[in-house]
C-alpha positions in Angstrom: -43.5 15.3 13.0 -45.5 12.5 14.6 -47.6 12.6 17.8 -47.4 8.9 18.3 -46.2 7.7 21.7 -45.8 4.1 22.8 -48.1 2.8 25.5 -46.5 2.9 29.0 -44.6 -0.4 29.7 -44.0 -1.4 26.1 -40.6 -2.2 24.8 -39.0 -0.5 21.7 -39.2 -2.7 18.6 -35.4 -2.3 17.9 -34.4 -5.6 19.6 -36.5 -8.7 19.6 -37.0 -10.4 23.0 -35.2 -13.9 22.7 -37.5 -15.2 25.5 -40.7 -14.2 23.7 -42.8 -17.0 22.3 -42.1 -17.7 18.6 -38.6 -16.1 18.8 -36.1 -18.1 16.7 -33.1 -19.6 18.5 -29.6 -19.1 17.0 -28.8 -21.6 14.3 -26.3 -24.2 15.6 -22.9 -24.0 14.0 -23.6 -20.4 12.7 -20.6 -18.2 13.3 -20.9 -14.6 14.5 -20.2 -12.0 11.8 -16.5 -11.2 11.5 -15.4 -7.6 12.0 -12.0 -8.2 10.5 -11.2 -6.4 7.3 -11.2 -8.5 4.1 -7.8 -9.5 2.8 -6.4 -7.4 -0.1 -7.7 -8.5 -3.5 -7.0 -7.2 -7.0 -9.6 -4.8 -8.3 -9.3 -6.2 -11.8 -9.0 -2.7 -13.4 -7.3 -3.2 -16.8 -4.2 -1.0 -17.5 -4.0 -0.3 -21.2 -0.4 0.2 -22.5 0.2 3.8 -23.8 3.2 3.0 -26.0 5.5 5.2 -23.9 7.8 2.9 -21.9 8.2 5.3 -19.0 4.5 5.9 -18.6 3.7 2.2 -19.0 6.2 1.3 -16.3 4.6 3.8 -13.9 1.1 2.5 -14.6 2.2 -1.1 -14.0 3.4 0.0 -10.6 -0.3 0.5 -9.7 -0.6 -3.4 -9.7 1.4 -3.3 -6.4 -1.6 -1.7 -4.7 -3.6 -4.8 -5.4 -1.7 -6.8 -2.8 -1.6 -4.1 -0.1 -4.2 -3.2 2.5 -6.0 0.1 1.9 -3.7 2.1 4.1 -0.7 1.1 1.9 -2.3 2.4 -1.3 -1.5 6.0 -0.7 2.3 5.3 -0.9 1.9 3.5 -4.3 -0.4 6.2 -5.7 2.0 9.0 -4.6 4.9 7.1 -6.2 3.0 6.6 -9.5 1.9 10.3 -9.5 5.4 11.5 -8.9 6.8 9.3 -11.7 4.1 10.4 -14.2 4.8 14.0 -13.3 8.5 13.4 -13.9 7.7 11.9 -17.3 5.6 14.9 -18.3 8.3 17.3 -17.0 10.9 15.4 -19.2 8.7 16.1 -22.2 8.9 19.8 -21.5 12.7 19.8 -21.1 14.4 21.7 -23.9 17.3 19.8 -25.5 20.7 21.1 -24.8 21.9 23.6 -27.3 24.1 22.1 -30.0 27.5 23.9 -30.2 28.4 25.0 -33.6 32.2 24.6 -33.5 33.9 24.0 -36.8 
């Protein structure tokens, strides 16, 4: 902990005084920083094919998130997750018994 205290009547150093001698003036033509979100842009994450058509189709669906704002990614991710879960469930499904009628 520090014992330092500013002298009475001094300003905090957080904001420079624009009227102070030597203070720089705003640059003409400089724009204020934008607080708008950046437009959606692809992340460039490669999707390597697995060789399983159903899984590859689900993974390609991830590309749809590249063109959506961040609040739209959840829907795509949930859809892909659901589809991949369905693909895995299908692998566990037992084939229907073959009837042996002769």
